[in-house]
Structures are given as C-alpha cells and as structure tokens.
N, C-alpha and C positions, 0 to 999 in steps of 0.2 A: 519728145523729151529732149531738152538741151543737153549737150555733152557736159559733163562735170557736175550736173545736178543730181540730187539724191532721188532715187526711185521710191515708189510707194512701199510701205512696210509690208512684210509678208503676213498673211493672216495667222493669228495665234490659234493653234490647234490644241485642244485638251489632251493630255497624255493618256495612253491606254493603261488601264489598271490590271489587265489580265489578258491571257491569250484567247479567251472565249468570247470576246466582244462580237456581237452579231449585227451586221449592217442592215438586215432585212426588216428589223423592227418587231420580229416575232419573239425574240428571246428576252431575257431580263434586262438587256442593255438597249432599251428603246430610245434613250436620249442621244445615242450616237448616230449621227446622220451619215448619209452616203458620201457627202463631200469630205467630211472629216476622215472617214474611213479611207477614201482614196488618197487623201493627203498623207495619212500614215502609211499606206501601202507604198507610195512613192518614196518614202524616206528610206535611205540606205545608210546604215551606220558606217563609221570609219573602219579601216581594216583591223585596227587594234582593239575595237570594241568587242569583237567576237572572242578575243583572247581573254579579256578582263571580265566579260559578262558571265554570270553564273546561270546555268539552265534552271528554269523554274518548273516546278512540278505541276502537271496538268490535273486539275481537280474538277469534279462534276459540280453542277449548280447547287446540289444539295449540301455539298461540303464547303460552301463559300464562307460560312461563319465559323468553321472549325479551325482552330489555330494550327499553323504548319508544324510538322514534326521537328523536334529539336534533337540535336546530337547529345547522347548521354555524357554528362560531365565526369571528368576524371576525379577519383577520390583525392581530396586535398586535406591537409592538416588544418586545424583551426587557425594557426598563425600564418598560414601561407602555403606555398608549395612544399612538397615533401623534401626534407633535407637529410643528407647523409650525416648522421651524428658522429660516426667514427672519423670521417674525413674532416668535419668541422673541428673536432677536438684535436686532431693531428695538426691541422693548420694553426690553431690557436696555441698549441703547446710547443711545436717545433718549427713553425713557419718562419719566424724571423731568423732563427739559428740556421735553418736549412738554406734560406736565401743568401745569407752572408757567406756561408761556407761554399755554396755552389758558385756564387759569383767570383769568389777569389780563386777557386780551382779552375774555373773555365777561362778566366782572363789570364792567370799567371801560371797555371798548372803546378808543377812541383816547386817552382820558384816562390810560391806563397808560403811554404813551410820549410825553410832551410834549417831552422833551429830543431825542428822535429826530426828531420832526416839525419842531422848530426848526432842527436841524442840516440837514435836507433843504431847508427853505425858504432858509436862509442860503447853502447851497452853490449852489442854483439862482439866487439873486440875484447871487452873485459871478460865476457863469458868464455871466449876462446882462449884467452891467456890464462885465466885462473884455473882452467881444467888441465893445464900442463904442470908438470912437476916443478919446472923452473919459474913459473909465473904466479903460482898461488901466493907465495910470500909477498912479492911486491904489490900485487893487487890488494891484498888484505892490509898491507901497511899504509896504503894511501887512501883506501876507501872504506874500510871497516870501522864501524862506530859501536862502542860498548858503553854501558852506563858506568862501568868501573874506570874508564879512562879519564884523564884530566879534562877539565872543561874546555880549555883552550884547544886541546888536541881534537876533541869531539867537534867543536865548532869549525875547526879547520878542515876536518875530513867530511863534514856533512855535505857540501856541494858535490863532491866526487862519489859519495855513497849513493846518490840517485842512480848512477849508471853502473853500479855493481849489482848484478842480480843475485837473489838469494840462492844458496846452494840446494835447499830443500824444495824449491819450486821450479817448474819448467821455464826455460828461458823464453819460449815463444809467448807465454802469457805476459811477461814483462814487455816484450817487443810490441805486442798488440796493444797493450795499454798505452805505451808511449806514443805509438803511431796514431791511435785514434784520439785519445784525450789531449795529448800535447798538440797534435795538429789542429784540432778544433779550437783549443785555447789560443794558440799562436795566431790564428786567423781572426778570432773574435776579440782578443785582448791585446795583441801585440807581443813582441819578443820580450821587451823589458818587464812588462807586467806579468807575463807568463813565468819568467824566471823568478821574479820576486815572490809571486804566490807559491810557486813550487818550493822554493827555498824556505819560505816562512812556514809552510805546512810541515816540511820535513824537520825543520828545527824545533817546531812545537812538539812533534812526537819525541824527539831526542830529549828535550827538556822535561817532558812529562815522565819519561822513564826514570830520570834521576829523582824527580819529585815523588813519584810513586814508590820507589824503593826506600826513600827517606821516610815516607809515611808508614810503611810497613804493611803486612798482609791483613792486619785487623781493621784497617781503615777501608771504607767502601771504595775509595779511589786508589788504594795502595797496591803495591806489587810485592811479591816475595823476593827475598834476597838472592835467590838463585837466578833471577832475571838480569842481574848485574853483568853476567858474563855472556849473555846472548848477543850474537852479532846482529846489528840492526842495519841492514842494507836493503836496497831495492827502491823502485819508484812508486810503491803503492800509496804511501802517505801523500806524496805530491800529486798523484793522479786523483785521489779522493778530494783533496783541497781544490784542485783546478776544476773538477766536475761540479763541485758545490758553487764555486765562484761564477762559473759560466751560467749555471742554472739560475742563480739569483740575478745575474746581469741581464739575461734574456727572458726572464719571467716564466721559466719552465717549472711550475710549482709541483706538478705531479712527479716529474722526474727527480726533482730535489727531494721530495718526500720519500721516493723509492730508494734513493742513494742513502739517505740517513737511516731509513728502516733496515736496509741491508747490512749496514755497519753495526747497528744495534743487535740484529739477529746473529751476526757473526760473533759478537762478544758473548752473547747469551749461550750460543751453542758451543763455542770453543773459546773459552776465556784465556787468551794469551797476550803477550806483549804487543804483537802486531795489531790485533784488533783494537786494543785500547789506545794505541798510538793513532789509529785512524780516527777515532772519536776525538782525540785531542787535536788532530789536524782540522777536523770540521769545526770544533769550537773556536780555534784560532782564526779561521777564515770568517766565521760569523762575527767575531769580535772586531776584526779588521774592517769588515763591511759596515758595521754599526758605527765604528769610530769615524770612518770616512763620511758617512751620511750626516753625523752630528757636526763634523767640521764644516761641511758644505752648508748646512743649515745656519750655523752661526755666522759664517762668512757672508752669506746672503742677507741676513737680517741686520748685520752691523753696518751703519752708514760710514762711508769713507770721508772723514772730515778734512783730511789733508788735501785731497784733490778738489779742484773748483767744481762748482755746480754744473757748469756747461763748458764745452770746449775742451781744449788741451791743457797742458800744465801751465802754459803762459796765460791762459784766460782767453786767448783768441780762438775763434772758431776754426776747426780743422780744415785743411785744404784737401779736397778729395782727389784732385788730379792736377798735374802741372799745366794741362791745357786750359783749365779754368782760372789760372792765375792772371790777374790783370796787369797790364803794363809790360814793357820790354824788360824791366829790371828783374821780374820774377821768372822770365822765360829764358834767360841767358845765363852764362856762367858769371862768376864774380869778377873776372877780368873785364869781360864785355860790359858788365853793369858799372864797373868803376870808370871805364872810358866814357860811357854815356853820361854818368853823373858829372864828370869833369867838363864834358862838352856842354851840358846844361848850364853849369856855372859860368862858362865863358860866353853863353848865349848863342852857340852855334847850332843847337837843336832844341826843339821844344820838349 
C-alpha cells in the first residue's frame, strides 16, 4: 500500500443486543458467527465509557420478552410537579415589596431611610419632653390638634402632630409603627410622596373630626359634641394611609383587605374618634389613588396637538449624540464654527 493512500474499510460488525450472545451456535443467538464474536471481544471501550455506561440486568432466555423493571414514579399533581402553595402565595403577595426593600437596605443600609430615622428620633424626643413638667405645655402648644381649635391653627399644627405620641398609648407602639411603615414607604415611594401621603391622611382625619361634630351624633357618620375637646395626635392615621397606599402600589391585595378589615373591626368594637379618623384616612387615600388614575388615563388618551407628529419642537429629527453629528460645524464650539464658516467664504477651506 502506498504511503498516503487510504486503507481498506474495517468490516462492519452488528452490535450486540445483550450479554447472553452465544458464539457456539447452540443458544438462541445462532446468527452470531465466531468472527463477529471475536471482533466484539477485541473491542475495548474508551476510559470514560465505563463511567457513563449503566450496568444492564442479566436475564434468563425465558425472560427475554418480559419488559424491564421500571422505577416507581413519584406522585405528581395533575398540573405538574407539587408546588408549595404557601410559598407561592407569599411570593405573589409580598415578593415585589420584599425585593425592593431588601435591595435598598443591602445596598444603602440605614442611608436608605433617613426620613424614617429622623421621624423616630423626633417622636422619641417629643415623648421625653412632654413627660417633664416644663415640657408638656410647649409640646401641646405646637403639636396638639383639637376639633374646637380654629381651622388655620389646626392645619398649622397637623404636620407636627404626627410626631407627638398619644398620652394614653405606649410610645414603643408609635415608634415601631413609624420605623416599619414609614421605612417601607420611604423606600418604595420616596421621601416626598411619603410625606405627602402621611400629611394628607392626617389632615383627612382632622377634617373629618370637624365634619362629624357638625353632623351630630344622630347621623351615621356624625360624632358627639364631647369629641371636640379630644386631643388628636400620633402617627396612626398616617401609618394607616401609607400602608394602604403601598399595598395598592405593589398589588398586595390580601394585605390591603386585612388592613381595611382591621380598621372596620376597631370602629365596631370600640367606636371612638381615632378609629373613625383611620377610616377617613383610608377613604382619602383611595380617593387620591382614583383621581391620579383618572388623570393619567385622560392624559394618555388626549392627543397633543401642539407638538409636531415626529421629531422635536422644531420639526427636525432629534440628534442622539454629538458623535453622530455630521460635519465639523456640529462638532466644534460656536467660535470654531464661525472661523470655519469665514474661511469657507474666503475659499481657504472646503
């Protein structure tokens, strides 16, 4: 055979179908010749074949037509593999909210909630000062709100009344509410929106107190005249309003229903001014959300007739980057462009 020429092809050997093939011709595999058996005996698999090959079960000739044993299947649900319903519900209900809060706290730690920490410190300071004999009067003068006070004075004191804890409630409850709800709202909504929602909810409760006293106790939404002198302070209305707003924003429907149901039960069990102010805060937040949704829908459906159909205000297509501007006049300053234009007029450059 010449060097470089191709040799004869190797004889094709039929594959073995089982470990019980007999080369003597006496068994059921008489069609297997001695030469093919020797060819198969000389075959050596690669080193990795023994690792990947699965051992086959040796069966007698009488069990040749019996199907091989199968592994019992695991019980599965009709729709697929078994699913943890509680975990799926938790991910659907609080998953987006949890990811937002966790990302902010991991990346920025306490710097993500400066407004919340300030509110907690201010509330603790007001509680410490108003428990002193010399500090009760000043704190009540700048932060206490009553329905019998003038309207302008009540509106002026409402922002500070958020940080004045109620005297008949433990201060740790107010601090925990502010730290939890204000912190989540500040991360999810931002500082400005958090302050706006908190102030709107508190102001809605203050306005309801005046309207309820004007309606009288005979009205379903009315209040007795004795509630006019009740001091209305604390962050409870703001906390309820922020909780409702965050639940609506992130689609936590069950949590929203539980918050509203808890406030309704509170009014039924203990009908007082604070419970009805919480319901007023919830109603105000719902009205604000509905008004914002309607405004967005109207603004999207209304065509802008003043702006051109395409491009910028001048009608020309917008320039995406200064690198894509053609010509030296667009890539240099106005002084350089002016000198180039003068040179072009004099014929010194193209």
